C-alpha positions as a Markdown table, in Angstrom:
| # | Residue | x | y | z |
|---|---|---|---|---|
| 1 | Unk | 0.0 | 0.0 | 0.0 |
| 2 | Unk | 1.9 | 2.9 | -1.3 |
| 3 | Unk | 1.5 | 6.2 | 0.5 |
| 4 | Unk | 1.1 | 9.4 | -1.7 |
| 5 | Unk | 4.4 | 10.8 | -0.3 |
| 6 | Unk | 6.3 | 8.2 | -2.2 |
| 7 | Unk | 5.3 | 9.8 | -5.6 |
| 8 | Unk | 7.4 | 12.8 | -4.7 |
| 9 | Unk | 10.8 | 12.2 | -6.2 |
| 10 | Unk | 13.5 | 13.1 | -3.7 |
| 11 | Unk | 17.1 | 13.5 | -4.7 |
| 12 | Unk | 20.0 | 14.5 | -2.4 |
| 13 | Unk | 21.7 | 17.6 | -3.8 |
| 14 | Unk | 25.2 | 18.8 | -3.4 |
| 15 | Unk | 25.1 | 22.1 | -5.4 |
| 16 | Unk | 25.3 | 25.8 | -4.8 |
| 17 | Unk | 22.1 | 27.6 | -5.6 |
| 18 | Unk | 21.2 | 31.3 | -5.4 |
| 19 | Unk | 23.8 | 32.2 | -2.8 |
| 20 | Unk | 23.2 | 29.6 | -0.1 |
| 21 | Unk | 24.5 | 26.1 | 0.4 |
| 22 | Unk | 22.5 | 23.0 | -0.4 |
| 23 | Unk | 24.3 | 20.0 | 1.2 |
| 24 | Unk | 23.5 | 16.6 | 2.5 |
| 25 | Unk | 26.9 | 16.1 | 4.1 |
| 26 | Unk | 27.8 | 19.2 | 6.1 |
| 27 | Unk | 29.3 | 18.5 | 9.5 |
| 28 | Unk | 29.9 | 20.9 | 12.3 |
| 29 | Unk | 28.3 | 23.8 | 10.3 |
| 30 | Unk | 27.4 | 27.0 | 12.1 |
| 31 | Unk | 24.7 | 27.6 | 9.6 |
| 32 | Unk | 21.0 | 27.2 | 10.3 |
| 33 | Unk | 20.2 | 23.8 | 8.7 |
| 34 | Unk | 16.8 | 22.9 | 7.2 |
| 35 | Unk | 16.1 | 19.4 | 6.0 |
| 36 | Unk | 13.5 | 18.5 | 3.3 |
| 37 | Unk | 12.5 | 16.2 | 0.4 |
| 38 | Unk | 10.3 | 16.7 | -2.6 |
| 39 | Unk | 10.0 | 17.0 | -6.4 |
| 40 | Unk | 12.2 | 19.5 | -8.2 |
| 41 | Unk | 9.3 | 21.8 | -8.6 |
| 42 | Unk | 8.5 | 21.6 | -4.9 |
| 43 | Unk | 12.0 | 22.2 | -3.8 |
| 44 | Unk | 12.4 | 25.1 | -6.1 |
| 45 | Unk | 9.7 | 26.9 | -4.1 |
| 46 | Unk | 11.7 | 26.2 | -1.0 |
| 47 | Unk | 14.9 | 27.4 | -2.6 |
| 48 | Unk | 13.2 | 30.7 | -3.6 |
| 49 | Unk | 11.8 | 31.2 | -0.1 |
| 50 | Unk | 15.1 | 30.6 | 1.5 |
| 51 | Unk | 16.6 | 33.2 | -0.9 |
| 52 | Unk | 13.9 | 35.7 | 0.2 |
| 53 | Unk | 14.5 | 34.8 | 3.9 |
| 54 | Unk | 18.2 | 35.3 | 3.5 |
| 55 | Unk | 17.7 | 38.8 | 2.1 |
| 56 | Unk | 15.6 | 39.7 | 5.1 |
| 57 | Unk | 17.9 | 38.0 | 7.6 |
| 58 | Unk | 21.5 | 38.3 | 6.2 |
| 59 | Unk | 22.8 | 37.5 | 9.7 |
| 60 | Unk | 21.2 | 34.0 | 9.6 |
| 61 | Unk | 23.0 | 31.8 | 7.0 |
| 62 | Unk | 20.9 | 28.9 | 5.9 |
| 63 | Unk | 21.9 | 25.5 | 4.6 |
| 64 | Unk | 19.4 | 23.2 | 2.9 |
| 65 | Unk | 19.8 | 19.5 | 3.2 |
| 66 | Unk | 17.7 | 17.4 | 0.8 |
| 67 | Unk | 17.2 | 13.7 | 1.6 |
| 68 | Unk | 15.3 | 10.9 | -0.2 |
| 69 | Unk | 11.9 | 10.4 | 1.4 |
| 70 | Unk | 12.3 | 6.7 | 2.0 |
| 71 | Unk | 15.3 | 7.4 | 4.2 |
| 72 | Unk | 14.1 | 10.7 | 5.6 |
| 73 | Unk | 13.0 | 9.9 | 9.1 |
| 74 | Unk | 15.7 | 7.2 | 9.7 |
| 75 | Unk | 18.4 | 9.6 | 8.6 |
| 76 | Unk | 17.1 | 12.4 | 10.8 |
| 77 | Unk | 16.9 | 10.3 | 13.9 |
| 78 | Unk | 20.4 | 9.0 | 13.2 |
| 79 | Unk | 21.6 | 12.6 | 12.9 |
| 80 | Unk | 19.9 | 13.5 | 16.1 |
| 81 | Unk | 21.7 | 10.7 | 17.9 |
| 82 | Unk | 25.0 | 11.8 | 16.4 |
| 83 | Unk | 24.6 | 15.5 | 17.2 |
| 84 | Unk | 24.5 | 16.4 | 13.5 |
| 85 | Unk | 20.8 | 17.0 | 13.0 |
| 86 | Unk | 19.3 | 20.0 | 11.2 |
| 87 | Unk | 17.5 | 22.7 | 13.1 |
| 88 | Unk | 14.3 | 22.9 | 11.0 |
| 89 | Unk | 12.6 | 19.8 | 9.5 |
| 90 | Unk | 10.0 | 19.4 | 6.8 |
| 91 | Unk | 7.3 | 17.2 | 8.3 |
| 92 | Unk | 4.4 | 15.4 | 6.5 |
| 93 | Unk | 1.2 | 14.3 | 8.2 |
| 94 | Unk | 2.4 | 10.7 | 7.9 |
| 95 | Unk | 5.9 | 10.9 | 9.3 |
| 96 | Unk | 4.8 | 13.4 | 12.0 |
| 97 | Unk | 4.0 | 10.5 | 14.3 |
| 98 | Unk | 7.5 | 9.0 | 13.7 |
| 99 | Unk | 9.2 | 12.2 | 14.9 |
| 100 | Unk | 6.7 | 13.1 | 17.7 |
| 101 | Unk | 6.6 | 9.7 | 19.3 |
| 102 | Unk | 10.4 | 9.6 | 19.5 |
| 103 | Unk | 10.5 | 12.9 | 21.2 |
| 104 | Unk | 12.4 | 14.6 | 18.4 |
| 105 | Unk | 10.2 | 17.7 | 18.0 |
| 106 | Unk | 10.3 | 21.0 | 19.9 |
| 107 | Unk | 6.9 | 22.2 | 21.3 |
| 108 | Unk | 6.1 | 25.5 | 19.5 |
| 109 | Unk | 3.4 | 27.0 | 21.8 |
| 110 | Unk | 5.9 | 29.3 | 23.6 |
| 111 | Unk | 7.1 | 30.7 | 20.3 |
| 112 | Unk | 3.5 | 31.1 | 18.9 |
| 113 | Unk | 2.4 | 32.8 | 22.1 |
| 114 | Unk | 5.4 | 35.1 | 22.3 |
| 115 | Unk | 4.9 | 36.3 | 18.7 |
| 116 | Unk | 1.1 | 36.4 | 19.1 |
| 117 | Unk | 0.9 | 34.2 | 16.0 |
| 118 | Unk | -2.7 | 33.6 | 15.0 |
| 119 | Unk | -3.2 | 29.9 | 14.0 |
| 120 | Unk | -6.9 | 30.4 | 13.3 |
| 121 | Unk | -6.0 | 31.4 | 9.8 |
| 122 | Unk | -4.8 | 27.8 | 9.0 |
| 123 | Unk | -7.2 | 24.9 | 8.3 |
| 124 | Unk | -8.1 | 23.6 | 11.8 |
| 125 | Unk | -7.9 | 20.0 | 10.6 |
| 126 | Unk | -4.1 | 20.2 | 9.7 |
| 127 | Unk | -3.4 | 22.3 | 12.8 |
| 128 | Unk | -5.0 | 19.6 | 14.9 |
| 129 | Unk | -3.0 | 16.9 | 13.2 |
| 130 | Unk | 0.2 | 18.6 | 14.2 |
| 131 | Unk | -1.0 | 19.2 | 17.7 |
| 132 | Unk | -1.0 | 16.8 | 20.7 |
| 133 | Unk | -2.6 | 17.5 | 24.0 |
| 134 | Unk | -3.0 | 21.2 | 23.2 |
| 135 | Unk | 0.7 | 21.6 | 22.1 |
| 136 | Unk | 1.5 | 22.3 | 18.4 |
| 137 | Unk | 4.7 | 20.9 | 17.0 |
| 138 | Unk | 4.6 | 21.8 | 13.3 |
| 139 | Unk | 3.4 | 24.9 | 11.6 |
| 140 | Unk | 1.3 | 23.8 | 8.6 |
| 141 | Unk | 2.4 | 24.6 | 5.0 |
| 142 | Unk | -0.3 | 22.8 | 3.0 |
| 143 | Unk | -3.1 | 20.3 | 3.0 |
| 144 | Unk | -3.8 | 17.6 | 0.4 |
| 145 | Unk | -7.1 | 15.7 | 0.4 |
| 146 | Unk | -6.6 | 12.6 | -1.8 |
| 147 | Unk | -10.0 | 12.9 | -3.4 |
| 148 | Unk | -9.2 | 14.4 | -6.7 |
| 149 | Unk | -10.7 | 12.5 | -9.7 |
| 150 | Unk | -9.0 | 13.9 | -12.8 |
| 151 | Unk | -11.2 | 13.2 | -15.9 |
| 152 | Unk | -10.5 | 13.4 | -19.6 |
| 153 | Unk | -13.2 | 15.7 | -21.2 |
| 154 | Unk | -12.5 | 14.3 | -24.6 |
| 155 | Unk | -13.3 | 10.8 | -23.5 |
| 156 | Unk | -16.6 | 12.0 | -22.0 |
| 157 | Unk | -17.5 | 13.9 | -25.1 |
| 158 | Unk | -16.8 | 10.9 | -27.3 |
| 159 | Unk | -19.0 | 8.7 | -25.1 |
| 160 | Unk | -21.7 | 11.5 | -25.0 |
| 161 | Unk | -21.6 | 11.3 | -21.2 |
| 162 | Unk | -22.1 | 14.5 | -19.0 |
| 163 | Unk | -19.2 | 15.6 | -17.0 |
| 164 | Unk | -19.3 | 14.4 | -13.4 |
| 165 | Unk | -20.3 | 16.7 | -10.5 |
| 166 | Unk | -19.2 | 16.8 | -6.9 |
| 167 | Unk | -22.5 | 15.3 | -5.7 |
| 168 | Unk | -22.2 | 12.0 | -7.6 |
| 169 | Unk | -22.3 | 8.6 | -5.9 |
| 170 | Unk | -20.2 | 5.4 | -6.2 |
| 171 | Unk | -23.1 | 3.9 | -8.3 |
| 172 | Unk | -22.9 | 6.9 | -10.6 |
| 173 | Unk | -19.1 | 6.5 | -10.7 |
| 174 | Unk | -19.3 | 2.8 | -11.8 |
| 175 | Unk | -21.9 | 3.5 | -14.4 |
| 176 | Unk | -20.0 | 6.4 | -15.9 |
| 177 | Unk | -16.7 | 4.5 | -15.9 |
| 178 | Unk | -18.3 | 1.7 | -18.0 |
| 179 | Unk | -19.5 | 4.2 | -20.6 |
| 180 | Unk | -16.3 | 6.1 | -21.0 |
| 181 | Unk | -14.2 | 3.0 | -21.5 |
| 182 | Unk | -13.1 | 2.3 | -25.0 |
| 183 | Unk | -12.2 | -1.0 | -26.8 |
| 184 | Unk | -10.9 | -1.8 | -30.2 |
| 185 | Unk | -12.5 | -4.1 | -32.8 |
| 186 | Unk | -10.8 | -7.1 | -31.2 |
| 187 | Unk | -12.3 | -6.3 | -27.8 |
| 188 | Unk | -9.0 | -5.0 | -26.3 |
| 189 | Unk | -9.3 | -2.1 | -23.9 |
| 190 | Unk | -7.7 | 1.0 | -25.3 |
| 191 | Unk | -9.0 | 3.4 | -22.7 |
| 192 | Unk | -9.8 | 2.3 | -19.1 |
| 193 | Unk | -12.7 | 3.8 | -17.2 |
| 194 | Unk | -10.6 | 4.5 | -14.1 |
| 195 | Unk | -7.1 | 3.9 | -12.6 |
| 196 | Unk | -5.6 | 5.1 | -9.3 |
| 197 | Unk | -2.2 | 6.8 | -8.9 |
| 198 | Unk | -1.0 | 3.8 | -6.9 |
| 199 | Unk | -2.6 | 0.8 | -5.2 |
| 200 | Unk | -4.9 | 3.0 | -3.2 |
| 201 | Unk | -7.5 | 1.4 | -0.9 |
| 202 | Unk | -7.5 | 4.2 | 1.7 |
| 203 | Unk | -9.8 | 6.7 | -0.1 |
| 204 | Unk | -12.5 | 4.0 | -0.6 |
| 205 | Unk | -12.1 | 2.7 | 3.0 |
| 206 | Unk | -12.8 | 6.1 | 4.4 |
| 207 | Unk | -15.5 | 7.0 | 1.8 |
| 208 | Unk | -17.4 | 3.8 | 2.8 |
| 209 | Unk | -17.1 | 4.7 | 6.5 |
| 210 | Unk | -14.4 | 2.2 | 7.2 |
| 211 | Unk | -11.5 | 2.6 | 9.7 |
| 212 | Unk | -8.0 | 1.4 | 10.3 |
| 213 | Unk | -7.8 | 2.0 | 14.1 |
| 214 | Unk | -10.1 | 2.7 | 17.0 |
| 215 | Unk | -8.8 | 6.2 | 17.7 |
| 216 | Unk | -6.5 | 8.0 | 15.3 |
| 217 | Unk | -4.9 | 10.2 | 18.0 |
| 218 | Unk | -4.5 | 7.5 | 20.6 |
| 219 | Unk | -4.8 | 4.1 | 18.8 |
| 220 | Unk | -5.0 | 1.0 | 20.9 |
| 221 | Unk | -6.1 | -1.6 | 18.3 |
| 222 | Unk | -6.5 | -2.1 | 14.6 |
| 223 | Unk | -10.1 | -2.1 | 13.3 |
| 224 | Unk | -9.3 | -2.6 | 9.7 |
| 225 | Unk | -10.2 | -6.3 | 9.6 |
| 226 | Unk | -13.2 | -6.0 | 11.8 |
| 227 | Unk | -15.0 | -3.0 | 10.5 |
| 228 | Unk | -17.7 | -4.2 | 8.0 |
| 229 | Unk | -17.5 | -0.9 | 6.1 |
| 230 | Unk | -13.8 | -1.5 | 5.5 |
| 231 | Unk | -14.7 | -4.9 | 4.1 |
| 232 | Unk | -17.2 | -3.4 | 1.7 |
| 233 | Unk | -14.7 | -0.9 | 0.5 |
| 234 | Unk | -12.0 | -3.5 | -0.2 |
| 235 | Unk | -14.5 | -5.6 | -2.1 |
| 236 | Unk | -15.7 | -2.6 | -4.1 |
| 237 | Unk | -12.1 | -1.8 | -5.2 |
| 238 | Unk | -11.6 | -5.5 | -6.2 |
| 239 | Unk | -15.0 | -5.5 | -8.1 |
| 240 | Unk | -13.8 | -2.5 | -10.1 |
| 241 | Unk | -11.1 | -4.8 | -11.4 |
| 242 | Unk | -12.8 | -8.3 | -11.5 |
| 243 | Unk | -16.5 | -7.7 | -11.7 |
| 244 | Unk | -17.1 | -4.3 | -13.4 |
| 245 | Unk | -13.8 | -4.5 | -15.3 |
| 246 | Unk | -13.5 | -0.7 | -15.4 |
| 247 | Unk | -10.0 | -0.8 | -13.9 |
| 248 | Unk | -6.8 | -2.3 | -15.2 |
| 249 | Unk | -5.8 | -5.5 | -13.3 |
| 250 | Unk | -2.4 | -5.7 | -11.5 |
| 251 | Unk | -1.1 | -7.9 | -14.3 |
| 252 | Unk | -1.8 | -5.2 | -16.8 |
| 253 | Unk | 0.0 | -2.6 | -14.8 |
| 254 | Unk | 3.0 | -4.9 | -14.4 |
| 255 | Unk | 3.1 | -5.3 | -18.2 |
| 256 | Unk | 3.3 | -1.5 | -18.9 |
| 257 | Unk | 7.0 | -1.5 | -18.8 |
| 258 | Unk | 7.5 | 1.1 | -16.1 |
| 259 | Unk | 4.9 | 3.5 | -17.4 |
| 260 | Unk | 3.1 | 5.2 | -14.5 |
| 261 | Unk | -0.6 | 5.5 | -14.2 |
| 262 | Unk | -0.3 | 9.3 | -14.4 |
| 263 | Unk | 1.4 | 8.8 | -17.8 |
| 264 | Unk | -1.5 | 6.7 | -18.9 |
| 265 | Unk | -3.9 | 9.5 | -18.1 |
| 266 | Unk | -1.7 | 12.0 | -20.0 |
| 267 | Unk | -1.7 | 9.8 | -23.2 |
| 268 | Unk | -5.4 | 9.2 | -23.1 |
| 269 | Unk | -5.5 | 5.5 | -22.1 |
| 270 | Unk | -7.6 | 6.1 | -19.0 |
| 271 | Unk | -10.6 | 8.3 | -18.7 |
| 272 | Unk | -10.5 | 8.9 | -14.9 |
| 273 | Unk | -7.6 | 9.0 | -12.5 |
| 274 | Unk | -7.5 | 9.6 | -8.7 |
| 275 | Unk | -4.6 | 11.3 | -6.9 |
| 276 | Unk | -3.9 | 14.6 | -5.1 |
| 277 | Unk | -3.9 | 18.1 | -6.5 |
| 278 | Unk | -0.1 | 17.8 | -6.8 |
| 279 | Unk | -0.5 | 16.2 | -10.3 |
| 280 | Unk | -1.6 | 19.6 | -11.6 |
| 281 | Unk | 1.7 | 21.0 | -12.8 |
| 282 | Unk | 2.4 | 17.8 | -14.8 |
| 283 | Unk | -1.1 | 17.5 | -16.3 |
| 284 | Unk | -1.0 | 21.2 | -17.4 |
| 285 | Unk | 1.4 | 19.9 | -20.0 |
| 286 | Unk | -1.3 | 17.8 | -21.7 |
| 287 | Unk | -2.0 | 19.2 | -25.2 |
| 288 | Unk | -4.2 | 16.5 | -26.8 |
| 289 | Unk | -7.4 | 17.0 | -24.6 |
| 290 | Unk | -9.0 | 19.2 | -22.0 |
| 291 | Unk | -9.4 | 17.9 | -18.5 |
| 292 | Unk | -10.8 | 18.9 | -15.1 |
| 293 | Unk | -11.3 | 17.5 | -11.6 |
| 294 | Unk | -14.2 | 16.4 | -9.5 |
| 295 | Unk | -14.5 | 15.3 | -5.9 |
| 296 | Unk | -14.4 | 11.6 | -5.2 |
| 297 | Unk | -18.0 | 10.2 | -5.2 |
| 298 | Unk | -20.0 | 9.8 | -2.0 |
| 299 | Unk | -19.9 | 6.4 | -0.4 |
| 300 | Unk | -22.9 | 4.1 | -0.4 |
| 301 | Unk | -23.9 | 5.3 | 3.0 |
| 302 | Unk | -23.9 | 8.9 | 1.9 |
| 303 | Unk | -20.8 | 9.8 | 3.9 |
| 304 | Unk | -17.6 | 11.2 | 2.8 |
| 305 | Unk | -14.1 | 10.5 | 4.0 |
| 306 | Unk | -10.8 | 11.1 | 2.3 |
| 307 | Unk | -7.2 | 10.1 | 3.0 |
| 308 | Unk | -5.0 | 13.1 | 3.0 |
| 309 | Unk | -1.5 | 14.4 | 2.8 |
| 310 | Unk | -0.3 | 17.8 | 4.1 |
| 311 | Unk | 2.9 | 19.1 | 5.5 |
| 312 | Unk | 4.7 | 21.8 | 7.5 |
| 313 | Unk | 7.8 | 22.8 | 9.3 |
| 314 | Unk | 9.0 | 22.0 | 12.8 |
| 315 | Unk | 12.1 | 22.5 | 15.0 |
| 316 | Unk | 14.1 | 19.6 | 16.4 |
| 317 | Unk | 14.6 | 19.6 | 20.1 |
| 318 | Unk | 18.3 | 19.0 | 19.4 |
| 319 | Unk | 18.7 | 22.4 | 17.7 |
| 320 | Unk | 21.1 | 24.8 | 19.2 |
| 321 | Unk | 19.7 | 27.7 | 17.2 |
| 322 | Unk | 16.0 | 27.5 | 18.1 |
| 323 | Unk | 15.4 | 31.3 | 18.1 |
| 324 | Unk | 16.7 | 31.6 | 14.5 |
| 325 | Unk | 15.0 | 28.4 | 13.5 |
| 326 | Unk | 11.7 | 29.8 | 14.7 |
| 327 | Unk | 12.2 | 32.9 | 12.5 |
| 328 | Unk | 12.7 | 30.6 | 9.5 |
| 329 | Unk | 9.7 | 28.4 | 10.3 |
| 330 | Unk | 7.5 | 31.5 | 10.6 |
| 331 | Unk | 8.6 | 32.8 | 7.3 |
| 332 | Unk | 8.3 | 29.7 | 5.1 |
| 333 | Unk | 5.0 | 28.7 | 6.7 |
| 334 | Unk | 3.5 | 32.1 | 6.4 |
| 335 | Unk | 1.9 | 34.2 | 3.7 |
| 336 | Unk | 4.8 | 34.4 | 1.3 |
| 337 | Unk | 5.3 | 30.7 | 1.3 |
| 338 | Unk | 1.6 | 30.1 | 0.8 |
| 339 | Unk | 1.4 | 32.4 | -2.2 |
| 340 | Unk | 4.4 | 30.8 | -4.0 |
| 341 | Unk | 3.0 | 27.3 | -3.3 |
| 342 | Unk | -0.5 | 28.3 | -4.6 |
| 343 | Unk | 0.8 | 29.9 | -7.7 |
| 344 | Unk | 2.4 | 26.7 | -8.9 |
| 345 | Unk | -0.9 | 24.7 | -8.6 |
| 346 | Unk | 1.2 | 22.1 | -6.8 |
| 347 | Unk | -0.6 | 22.2 | -3.4 |
| 348 | Unk | -3.4 | 23.7 | -1.5 |
| 349 | Unk | -2.0 | 26.1 | 1.1 |
| 350 | Unk | -2.8 | 25.5 | 4.7 |
| 351 | Unk | -3.5 | 29.2 | 5.1 |
| 352 | Unk | -7.2 | 29.5 | 4.3 |
| 353 | Unk | -7.0 | 33.0 | 2.9 |
| 354 | Unk | -4.5 | 32.0 | 0.3 |
| 355 | Unk | -6.4 | 28.8 | -0.5 |
| 356 | Unk | -9.5 | 30.9 | -1.1 |
| 357 | Unk | -7.7 | 33.5 | -3.3 |
| 358 | Unk | -4.3 | 32.8 | -4.9 |
| 359 | Unk | -5.0 | 29.0 | -5.2 |
| 360 | Unk | -8.3 | 29.7 | -7.0 |
| 361 | Unk | -6.8 | 31.2 | -10.1 |
| 362 | Unk | -8.3 | 30.7 | -13.6 |
| 363 | Unk | -5.8 | 28.0 | -14.5 |
| 364 | Unk | -6.7 | 24.3 | -14.9 |
| 365 | Unk | -8.2 | 22.6 | -13.1 |
| 366 | Unk | -11.2 | 24.8 | -13.1 |
| 367 | Unk | -13.1 | 22.9 | -10.4 |
| 368 | Unk | -10.3 | 22.9 | -7.8 |
| 369 | Unk | -12.5 | 24.9 | -5.5 |
| 370 | Unk | -14.0 | 21.6 | -4.5 |
| 371 | Unk | -10.9 | 21.0 | -2.4 |
| 372 | Unk | -12.0 | 23.8 | 0.0 |
| 373 | Unk | -15.0 | 21.7 | 0.9 |
| 374 | Unk | -13.0 | 18.4 | 0.8 |
| 375 | Unk | -10.8 | 19.5 | 3.7 |
| 376 | Unk | -13.8 | 18.9 | 6.1 |
| 377 | Unk | -13.7 | 15.2 | 5.4 |
| 378 | Unk | -10.0 | 14.4 | 5.6 |
| 379 | Unk | -8.8 | 11.4 | 7.7 |
| 380 | Unk | -5.2 | 11.2 | 9.0 |
| 381 | Unk | -3.0 | 8.1 | 9.5 |
| 382 | Unk | -3.0 | 6.9 | 13.1 |
| 383 | Unk | -0.4 | 8.2 | 15.6 |
| 384 | Unk | 1.7 | 5.1 | 15.9 |
| 385 | Unk | 5.2 | 4.1 | 15.0 |
| 386 | Unk | 4.3 | 1.0 | 13.0 |
| 387 | Unk | 1.7 | 2.4 | 10.5 |
| 388 | Unk | 4.0 | 2.0 | 7.5 |
| 389 | Unk | 5.1 | -1.4 | 8.7 |
| 390 | Unk | 1.6 | -2.7 | 9.2 |
| 391 | Unk | 0.1 | -1.3 | 6.0 |
| 392 | Unk | 3.1 | -2.2 | 3.8 |
| 393 | Unk | 4.2 | -5.6 | 5.2 |
| 394 | Unk | 1.0 | -7.0 | 6.7 |
| 395 | Unk | -2.1 | -5.5 | 5.1 |
| 396 | Unk | -0.7 | -4.8 | 1.7 |
| 397 | Unk | 0.5 | -8.3 | 0.7 |
| 398 | Unk | -2.8 | -9.8 | 1.8 |
| 399 | Unk | -4.8 | -7.3 | -0.2 |
| 400 | Unk | -2.7 | -8.0 | -3.3 |
| 401 | Unk | -4.4 | -11.3 | -3.4 |
| 402 | Unk | -7.8 | -9.6 | -3.4 |
| 403 | Unk | -6.8 | -7.3 | -6.3 |
| 404 | Unk | -5.6 | -10.2 | -8.4 |
| 405 | Unk | -8.7 | -12.2 | -7.7 |
| 406 | Unk | -7.2 | -15.1 | -5.7 |
| 407 | Unk | -9.0 | -14.1 | -2.5 |
| 408 | Unk | -12.2 | -12.3 | -1.6 |
| 409 | Unk | -12.2 | -9.4 | 0.7 |
| 410 | Unk | -13.8 | -11.5 | 3.4 |
| 411 | Unk | -11.2 | -14.2 | 3.1 |
| 412 | Unk | -8.4 | -11.6 | 3.3 |
| 413 | Unk | -9.9 | -10.0 | 6.4 |
| 414 | Unk | -10.2 | -13.4 | 8.2 |
| 415 | Unk | -6.5 | -13.9 | 7.6 |
| 416 | Unk | -5.6 | -10.4 | 8.7 |
| 417 | Unk | -7.5 | -10.4 | 12.0 |
| 418 | Unk | -5.0 | -12.6 | 13.9 |
| 419 | Unk | -2.0 | -10.9 | 12.3 |
| 420 | Unk | -3.2 | -7.4 | 13.3 |
| 421 | Unk | -4.0 | -8.6 | 16.8 |
| 422 | Unk | -0.3 | -9.6 | 17.2 |
| 423 | Unk | 0.9 | -6.2 | 16.0 |
| 424 | Unk | -0.9 | -3.7 | 18.1 |
| 425 | Unk | -0.3 | 0.1 | 17.3 |
| 426 | Unk | 3.0 | 1.2 | 18.8 |
| 427 | Unk | 2.5 | 4.5 | 20.6 |
| 428 | Unk | 5.5 | 4.5 | 22.9 |
């Protein structure tokens, strides 16, 4: 079960850009160090912001350390233990638990209160995610509901199907996906009705009213295999492949020779595609057809629930430059950072004012305003150390059998129950 963060290509850099050092190997530096990951476009935003910060604070030299995402938390904790850690860290809603539960993050309430910083301008959902027992540890940068159905207008026009609207249901979704599929004379699918960005059960689980744990903030047990709504959601995703045949099976994806599902949307071989808004800069390069976005359909019980990304900046407890680090966190998480982020189309700023203004420009996708409403329904990963381990090493392999049709969802859940009982959420 791949998390959306893994689609961000992270490369460690050892270059000199715009007057400050970017280094992954600096030791004993007196500079203020900030650590991050991200795609080239995302990191360019940070580079520009650091340049702006440097102009306003020439007395605070800044060094940017870029790390691969897959190694990010492990490397940070190793650096903390070795006394070589950065001062400011880029933190995502998923790895926040890793850093917080290991006591690596500095509580920010004293800094917020001293500067009379008003957090009410940020989406309360992401502020709450980065807060524990009334103490905030990360100032939000963006939020990212994973509920964005990109659709190919040309495919809909050819099939004479009306464009979807944000109030559609999963039944509408299946019916439409069947109509916008396309086959050649031999019956081979040339355009699939729907494909997701990666193997993505979470959006359906939450949209059907399912759960992973009993309490996201303070999880004590896994409910994934015992919640009947979760079971229904997993079977629904499997049915899109095996029953409705609107979605390419895993064997087909494996035969694509490394082509990503996003590439397939761009070349017109899928009519609908689910991901986050971060695909926007890439999809704006499409020349062969018009496209737009729509909110993920309502679940069968009429409820909504979306997996989500989102990120921000925190200060490590080990920092010896906390005052300067706070000045940097304030700057890059504030209005200037939000504007730059919104202008790229890459992400929805956590600052609501910028999300409601700069983010809502006239560029594609035209319906991205639906994300302002979608934030109300986001669901965060549980606050436990073994979330990735359980979802990738226990749940994921069992669900692979469901996707390829060798097990039903019910059979998979029966096998998962004892495995999850042996691997309780690790919160200490």
